[in-house]
C-alpha positions as CSV (number, residue, x, y, z in Angstrom):
1,M,-18.0,20.3,78.2
2,P,-17.4,23.2,80.3
3,C,-17.0,26.8,79.3
4,A,-13.5,27.6,78.0
5,S,-13.7,31.2,80.0
6,C,-15.4,30.8,83.3
7,G,-15.5,26.7,83.5
8,S,-19.4,26.7,83.9
9,N,-21.3,24.0,82.3
10,S,-24.3,26.1,81.2
11,L,-23.7,26.1,77.5
12,T,-26.6,26.7,75.1
13,P,-26.3,26.5,71.1
14,E,-27.5,29.6,69.3
15,D,-30.6,29.4,66.8
16,T,-28.8,30.8,63.8
17,T,-25.2,29.5,63.8
18,G,-25.7,26.5,66.0
19,N,-22.3,27.5,68.0
20,L,-22.4,27.0,71.7
21,F,-22.2,30.0,74.1
22,C,-22.0,30.2,77.9
23,T,-25.0,31.5,79.6
24,S,-23.0,32.8,82.6
25,C,-20.5,34.9,80.8
26,G,-21.7,34.8,77.1
27,T,-18.5,33.6,75.6
28,I,-18.9,31.8,72.4
29,Q,-17.1,28.4,72.3
30,K,-14.7,27.9,69.4
31,Y,-14.9,24.5,67.4
32,S,-18.2,23.4,69.1
33,N,-20.0,22.7,65.8
34,Y,-17.4,20.1,64.4
35,D,-19.2,17.2,62.6
36,P,-17.1,14.4,61.6
37,Q,-17.9,12.7,58.2
38,I,-17.6,9.0,58.9
39,F,-20.2,7.7,56.5
40,G,-21.5,9.3,53.3
41,R,-24.7,8.9,51.1
42,D,-23.4,5.9,49.5
43,G,-21.2,4.3,52.3
44,P,-18.1,4.9,54.0
45,T,-16.0,7.7,52.6
46,G,-12.9,7.9,54.7
47,S,-11.9,10.2,57.4
48,C,-9.5,12.4,55.4
49,I,-10.7,12.4,51.7
50,H,-13.7,11.2,49.7
51,L,-12.7,7.9,48.1
52,G,-13.0,8.1,44.3
53,S,-13.6,11.8,44.0
54,S,-11.4,14.8,43.6
55,G,-13.8,17.1,45.8
56,I,-17.4,18.2,45.7
57,G,-19.6,20.8,44.1
58,S,-17.6,22.1,40.9
59,S,-15.0,19.3,40.9
60,L,-16.0,16.1,38.6
61,N,-15.0,12.6,39.5
62,Y,-12.4,10.7,37.5
63,K,-14.7,9.2,34.9
64,D,-16.7,12.3,34.4
65,K,-13.5,14.3,33.9
66,K,-12.2,11.6,31.5
67,I,-15.2,11.8,29.4
68,Y,-15.3,15.7,29.5
69,E,-11.5,15.7,28.3
70,S,-12.2,13.1,25.6
71,K,-15.0,15.1,24.0
72,K,-12.8,18.1,24.0
73,I,-10.1,16.0,22.2
74,I,-12.8,14.9,19.6
75,D,-13.5,18.6,19.0
76,D,-10.0,19.7,18.6
77,T,-9.3,16.9,16.1
78,A,-12.4,17.6,14.3
79,S,-11.1,21.0,13.9
80,Q,-7.7,19.8,12.7
81,L,-9.5,17.7,10.0
82,G,-11.6,20.5,8.9
83,L,-14.7,19.1,10.1
84,T,-16.0,22.1,12.3
85,D,-18.5,23.0,9.6
86,E,-20.1,19.5,9.6
87,P,-21.7,19.2,13.1
88,A,-23.7,16.0,11.8
89,V,-20.4,14.3,10.9
90,V,-18.8,15.3,14.3
91,D,-21.9,13.9,16.1
92,E,-21.7,10.6,14.2
93,I,-18.2,10.2,14.9
94,R,-18.6,10.9,18.6
95,S,-21.3,8.3,18.7
96,M,-19.4,5.7,16.9
97,I,-16.5,6.2,19.6
98,N,-19.2,5.9,22.4
99,Q,-20.1,2.6,20.7
100,I,-16.7,1.4,20.4
101,T,-15.4,2.2,23.9
102,K,-18.9,1.5,25.7
103,G,-19.1,5.0,27.0
104,E,-15.5,5.1,28.3
105,F,-13.9,7.1,25.6
106,G,-10.1,7.6,26.4
107,L,-7.3,10.1,26.9
108,G,-4.0,8.1,25.5
109,E,-2.0,8.7,22.5
110,W,-4.3,6.2,20.6
111,F,-7.5,8.3,21.0
112,P,-6.6,10.8,18.1
113,I,-5.9,8.0,15.9
114,L,-9.2,6.4,16.7
115,I,-11.1,9.7,15.9
116,G,-9.2,9.9,12.6
117,A,-10.3,6.4,12.0
118,C,-13.9,7.1,12.8
119,A,-13.8,10.2,10.6
120,Y,-12.5,8.1,7.5
121,V,-15.2,5.7,8.0
122,V,-17.9,8.2,8.2
123,K,-16.6,10.0,5.0
124,R,-16.1,6.9,3.1
125,K,-19.5,5.8,3.9
126,A,-20.9,9.0,2.4
127,N,-18.8,8.5,-0.6
128,V,-16.7,11.7,0.0
129,L,-12.9,12.2,-0.7
130,F,-11.0,12.0,2.6
131,S,-7.9,10.1,2.1
132,L,-5.9,8.2,4.6
133,A,-2.7,10.2,3.9
134,E,-4.6,13.6,4.4
135,I,-5.7,12.2,7.9
136,A,-2.4,11.0,8.7
137,Y,-0.8,14.1,7.9
138,A,-3.3,16.4,9.7
139,L,-3.0,14.1,12.9
140,N,0.8,13.6,12.7
141,C,0.6,10.0,12.9
142,D,1.7,7.0,10.9
143,G,-0.4,6.1,8.0
144,F,-0.1,2.4,8.6
145,E,-0.9,2.5,12.3
146,L,-4.1,4.7,11.0
147,G,-5.0,1.9,8.5
148,R,-4.8,-0.8,11.0
149,M,-6.9,1.2,13.4
150,I,-9.5,1.8,10.4
151,T,-9.5,-2.1,9.9
152,R,-10.3,-2.7,13.6
153,V,-13.2,-0.2,13.7
154,V,-14.7,-1.7,10.3
155,R,-14.3,-5.1,11.9
156,F,-15.8,-4.3,15.3
157,L,-18.7,-2.4,14.0
158,N,-19.5,-5.0,11.3
159,L,-19.5,-2.4,8.5
160,K,-19.3,-2.9,4.8
161,L,-17.7,0.1,3.2
162,P,-18.2,0.9,-0.6
163,E,-15.4,0.5,-3.0
164,V,-12.7,3.3,-3.3
165,D,-13.9,5.5,-6.1
166,I,-10.8,6.7,-8.0
167,F,-13.1,9.2,-10.0
168,I,-14.3,10.9,-6.8
169,M,-10.7,11.3,-5.7
170,F,-10.1,12.9,-9.2
171,E,-13.0,15.1,-8.8
172,G,-11.7,16.3,-5.4
173,V,-8.1,16.7,-6.4
174,F,-9.1,18.6,-9.5
175,R,-11.5,20.9,-7.8
176,N,-9.0,21.7,-4.9
177,L,-6.0,22.2,-7.1
178,H,-4.9,26.0,-6.9
179,Q,-3.0,26.0,-10.2
180,L,-6.2,25.3,-12.1
181,R,-8.3,28.1,-10.4
182,K,-7.5,30.8,-12.7
183,L,-8.5,28.9,-15.9
184,E,-11.8,29.5,-17.7
185,S,-14.7,27.3,-16.7
186,D,-15.1,25.8,-20.3
187,K,-11.5,24.9,-20.3
188,L,-11.7,23.4,-16.8
189,G,-14.8,21.3,-18.0
190,Q,-12.9,19.9,-20.9
191,M,-9.9,19.0,-18.8
192,R,-12.0,17.3,-16.4
193,K,-13.7,15.3,-19.1
194,Q,-10.3,14.4,-20.4
195,G,-9.1,13.2,-17.1
196,I,-11.9,10.9,-16.6
197,F,-11.2,9.6,-20.1
198,M,-7.7,8.9,-19.2
199,L,-8.7,7.5,-15.7
200,N,-10.9,5.0,-17.6
201,C,-8.0,4.1,-19.9
202,A,-5.7,3.6,-16.8
203,V,-8.1,1.4,-15.1
204,K,-8.4,-0.6,-18.3
205,W,-4.7,-1.0,-18.5
206,F,-4.5,-2.1,-14.8
207,L,-2.4,0.8,-13.8
208,S,-4.3,1.2,-10.7
209,T,-4.7,-2.6,-9.8
210,G,-2.8,-3.3,-6.7
211,R,-1.8,0.3,-6.1
212,R,-2.8,3.4,-4.0
213,P,-5.2,5.3,-6.1
214,I,-4.1,8.8,-5.4
215,P,-0.7,8.7,-7.2
216,V,-2.7,7.3,-10.4
217,V,-4.7,10.3,-10.1
218,V,-2.0,12.8,-9.8
219,A,-0.2,11.2,-12.7
220,V,-3.4,11.5,-15.0
221,L,-4.1,15.2,-13.8
222,V,-0.6,16.1,-14.7
223,F,-0.6,14.7,-18.1
224,V,-3.9,16.2,-18.9
225,A,-2.6,19.5,-17.7
226,E,0.6,19.2,-20.0
227,V,-1.4,18.4,-22.9
228,N,-3.5,21.5,-22.5
229,G,-0.5,23.6,-21.8
230,V,-1.1,24.2,-18.1
231,D,1.8,24.4,-16.0
232,V,1.3,21.7,-13.3
233,R,4.1,19.8,-11.7
234,I,4.0,16.4,-10.2
235,K,5.9,17.6,-6.9
236,D,3.4,20.2,-6.5
237,V,0.3,18.1,-6.9
238,A,2.0,15.3,-4.8
239,Q,2.6,17.7,-1.8
240,E,-1.0,18.9,-1.9
241,T,-2.3,15.3,-1.8
242,H,0.3,14.2,0.7
243,C,1.6,11.5,-1.6
244,M,5.3,10.3,-2.3
245,V,6.7,12.2,-5.2
246,S,8.7,9.1,-6.5
247,T,5.6,7.0,-6.5
248,C,3.7,9.7,-8.5
249,R,6.4,10.0,-11.1
250,K,6.5,6.2,-11.4
251,R,2.7,6.2,-12.2
252,Y,3.2,9.1,-14.6
253,S,5.8,7.1,-16.6
254,E,3.8,4.0,-16.6
255,L,1.0,6.1,-18.0
256,L,3.3,7.4,-20.8
257,E,4.6,4.0,-21.6
258,A,1.2,2.8,-22.1
259,L,0.2,5.4,-24.5
260,V,3.5,4.8,-26.2
261,K,2.6,1.1,-26.8
262,V,-0.9,2.0,-28.1
263,A,0.9,4.3,-30.6
264,Q,3.4,1.8,-31.5
265,A,0.7,-0.6,-32.3
266,L,-0.4,1.6,-35.3
267,P,1.1,0.9,-38.8
268,W,3.2,4.2,-38.8
269,G,4.2,4.1,-34.9
270,K,7.4,2.0,-35.2
271,D,9.7,4.7,-34.1
272,V,7.3,6.2,-31.2
273,N,8.9,6.8,-27.8
274,V,8.2,8.7,-24.8
275,K,10.2,11.7,-25.8
276,N,8.9,12.5,-29.3
277,F,5.3,11.5,-28.1
278,L,5.3,13.8,-25.1
279,K,7.0,16.6,-27.0
280,N,4.2,17.0,-29.4
281,A,1.3,15.6,-27.0
282,M,-0.4,18.8,-27.1
283,Y,-1.2,18.8,-30.8
284,V,-1.5,15.1,-31.7
285,M,-2.7,13.4,-28.8
286,S,-6.6,13.9,-29.8
287,D,-5.6,12.4,-33.2
288,V,-3.2,9.4,-32.7
289,V,-4.6,7.8,-29.6
290,S,-8.3,8.2,-30.7
291,E,-7.6,6.2,-33.7
292,C,-6.2,3.4,-31.5
293,F,-9.2,3.6,-29.2
294,K,-11.7,3.4,-32.1
295,K,-10.7,0.3,-34.2
296,D,-14.1,0.5,-35.8
297,V,-13.3,3.3,-37.9
298,E,-9.5,2.3,-38.4
299,H,-10.1,1.8,-42.1
300,E,-11.2,5.4,-42.6
301,I,-8.2,7.2,-41.2
302,G,-5.6,6.4,-44.0
303,A,-3.8,9.6,-45.3
304,L,-5.0,11.5,-42.3
305,A,-3.5,9.3,-39.8
306,G,0.0,9.5,-41.9
307,M,-0.1,13.4,-41.8
308,V,-0.6,13.2,-38.0
309,W,2.5,10.9,-37.5
310,K,4.5,13.2,-39.7
311,V,3.7,15.9,-37.1
312,I,4.8,13.7,-34.2
313,L,8.1,13.1,-35.8
314,G,8.6,16.7,-36.7
315,E,8.4,16.0,-40.5
316,S,5.6,18.4,-41.2
317,G,6.5,22.0,-42.4
318,R,3.6,23.5,-40.4
319,G,4.4,25.6,-37.2
320,R,3.9,24.1,-33.9
321,S,1.4,26.9,-33.2
322,E,-0.9,25.9,-35.8
323,R,-3.8,23.7,-34.6
324,F,-5.5,21.2,-36.8
325,E,-8.9,21.8,-38.0
326,F,-9.8,18.1,-38.0
327,Q,-9.4,17.9,-34.2
328,T,-12.9,18.8,-33.6
329,C,-13.9,15.8,-35.5
330,W,-13.2,13.4,-32.7
331,N,-15.6,13.6,-30.0
332,W,-13.7,11.7,-27.3
333,W,-11.1,14.1,-26.6
334,N,-13.9,16.9,-26.3
335,G,-15.7,15.0,-23.7
336,K,-18.7,14.1,-25.7
337,S,-17.9,10.1,-25.8
338,E,-19.1,7.5,-23.4
339,F,-15.5,7.0,-22.4
340,S,-15.4,10.6,-21.2
341,K,-18.1,9.5,-18.2
342,K,-17.5,7.2,-15.2
343,L,-18.2,3.6,-16.3
344,F,-18.7,0.5,-14.2
345,L,-15.6,-1.7,-14.2
346,K,-17.6,-4.7,-16.0
347,K,-18.5,-2.3,-18.9
348,L,-15.2,-0.8,-18.8
349,L,-13.3,-4.0,-19.2
350,E,-15.5,-4.8,-22.4
351,K,-14.0,-1.8,-24.0
352,D,-11.2,-2.1,-26.6
353,V,-8.7,0.8,-26.0
354,G,-5.8,-0.5,-28.2
355,L,-3.7,-2.2,-25.6
356,D,-4.3,-5.5,-23.6
357,I,-1.6,-5.9,-21.1
358,M,-1.0,-7.9,-17.6
359,P,-1.4,-5.6,-14.5
360,P,2.2,-3.9,-13.9
361,S,1.9,-4.7,-10.1
362,F,1.2,-8.5,-10.8
363,V,4.2,-8.5,-13.5
364,K,6.5,-6.9,-10.8
365,G,5.6,-9.2,-8.3
366,C,6.0,-12.2,-10.5
367,M,9.7,-11.0,-11.4
368,N,10.5,-10.3,-7.7
369,N,9.2,-13.9,-6.7
370,K,11.3,-15.4,-9.6
371,R,14.3,-13.4,-8.4
372,R,13.9,-14.6,-5.0
373,R,13.4,-18.1,-5.9
374,A,16.6,-18.1,-7.9
375,K,18.5,-16.7,-4.9
376,I,17.0,-19.5,-2.8
377,N,18.0,-22.1,-5.2
378,S,21.6,-20.7,-5.4
379,A,21.8,-20.7,-1.7
380,K,20.8,-24.6,-1.8
381,V,23.5,-25.2,-4.3
382,R,26.0,-23.5,-2.1
383,I,24.7,-25.3,1.2
384,G,24.8,-28.6,-0.6
385,K,28.4,-28.2,-1.9
386,I,29.5,-27.2,1.5
387,M,27.6,-30.4,3.3
388,H,28.7,-32.7,0.6
389,P,32.0,-31.7,-1.0
390,S,32.4,-34.9,-3.0
391,G,29.1,-34.0,-4.8
392,T,27.5,-37.4,-4.5
393,D,24.4,-36.3,-2.6
394,T,23.5,-32.8,-3.7
395,G,20.2,-33.7,-5.1
396,D,18.7,-31.9,-8.2
397,N,20.2,-28.6,-7.0
398,N,23.3,-29.1,-9.1
399,D,21.5,-28.4,-12.2
400,V,20.9,-24.9,-11.2
401,R,23.2,-22.4,-12.8
402,L,24.5,-19.6,-10.8
403,S,24.6,-17.5,-13.6
404,E,20.8,-17.8,-14.0
405,C,20.5,-16.5,-10.2
406,E,22.1,-13.4,-10.9
407,Y,20.3,-10.1,-11.6
408,T,21.8,-8.6,-14.6
409,G,19.9,-5.2,-14.5
410,K,21.4,-1.8,-13.3
411,R,22.2,-1.4,-9.9
412,R,20.0,1.0,-8.0
413,K,20.4,2.9,-4.9
414,R,18.7,1.4,-2.1
415,K,15.4,3.2,-1.5
416,R,14.6,4.7,1.9
417,V,11.7,3.4,3.8
418,D,9.4,6.4,3.0
419,E,10.1,6.0,-0.8
420,I,8.9,2.5,-1.3
421,D,6.7,2.1,-4.5
422,C,3.4,0.9,-3.6
């Protein structure tokens, strides 16, 4: 290689830079230290770019970059779910995702849903209130999709989660409801025990069987607040708990209907309805219903119960602002009875609370099944008449009356998808 300036072949490299210079004229030769990277440390790397890498030094390869971005998404999602103050929970979520994805993590739209599912599982294992609807609302995803992801996580990790505790849900909703924060501590304690009492009754009456627990909690909380004269609306509580308002109202009406049935079982309760019961519930709840729940002292109430029922029907001359002195005699509504504490299901079912009914969800399912079966039989009759106009071979379906297949109830508007009662 001759010198670019004088053409001499006397080129010598420098000790410091390694560039070639001519010993005759002293000219430094340009591009004299080029070293082509044909092979790298781990094999061939290509002539233009390194295969599988976005660069060297501060740049990361694809896998490291994906893991880095995934951990950022986990931290951001934990912040959305309000878990920033619980680093142990976030670490357990990260470890669970690492185990599920085998260290690969992820960057797709499914990844935040997986984070929410793992957060639900971690909280559920610790028996801490963290509803599925709350997670779906925070992550802006579909609740059913989140539920399917939770099921897949539980099956993959072979976990056995504890049963959903409706009393823990009630405690969480009761504690976080802003309408109750201005009340005195004694009042709150009494309302809390009354709510647990009514939850025990709701479980005994199967109002929570086959249903989502949060709407039942909302119905009980609103009823207890109304009995104690606290202004709490179903719509406000449903919005705070991310429940459907229509479902909460349905559970509230079912609770009132069950209480009315309990009152109607009494000798003086023939004329009880939802309207007159709810109108005076603040004054007579702790007298009328307690007698229904305590049949062992039923023979002792006599004239006292009659006087209470006069107040329900508005026949008493005393003002509505006057409280009864004998209300303090009953410990159940003051939170001193066994029913004002959380009871195990087996022990709860052995209690007699004045009403023994079938689960409303089961009854509704049977009615829907019967209605569908009647429509199927009616369709079979029509098809048989079309296929066999002479009526010689229509089978036993001719005995089905079309009038029996019709639903004679009131026509209701078709519900939207987000207002399905469940």
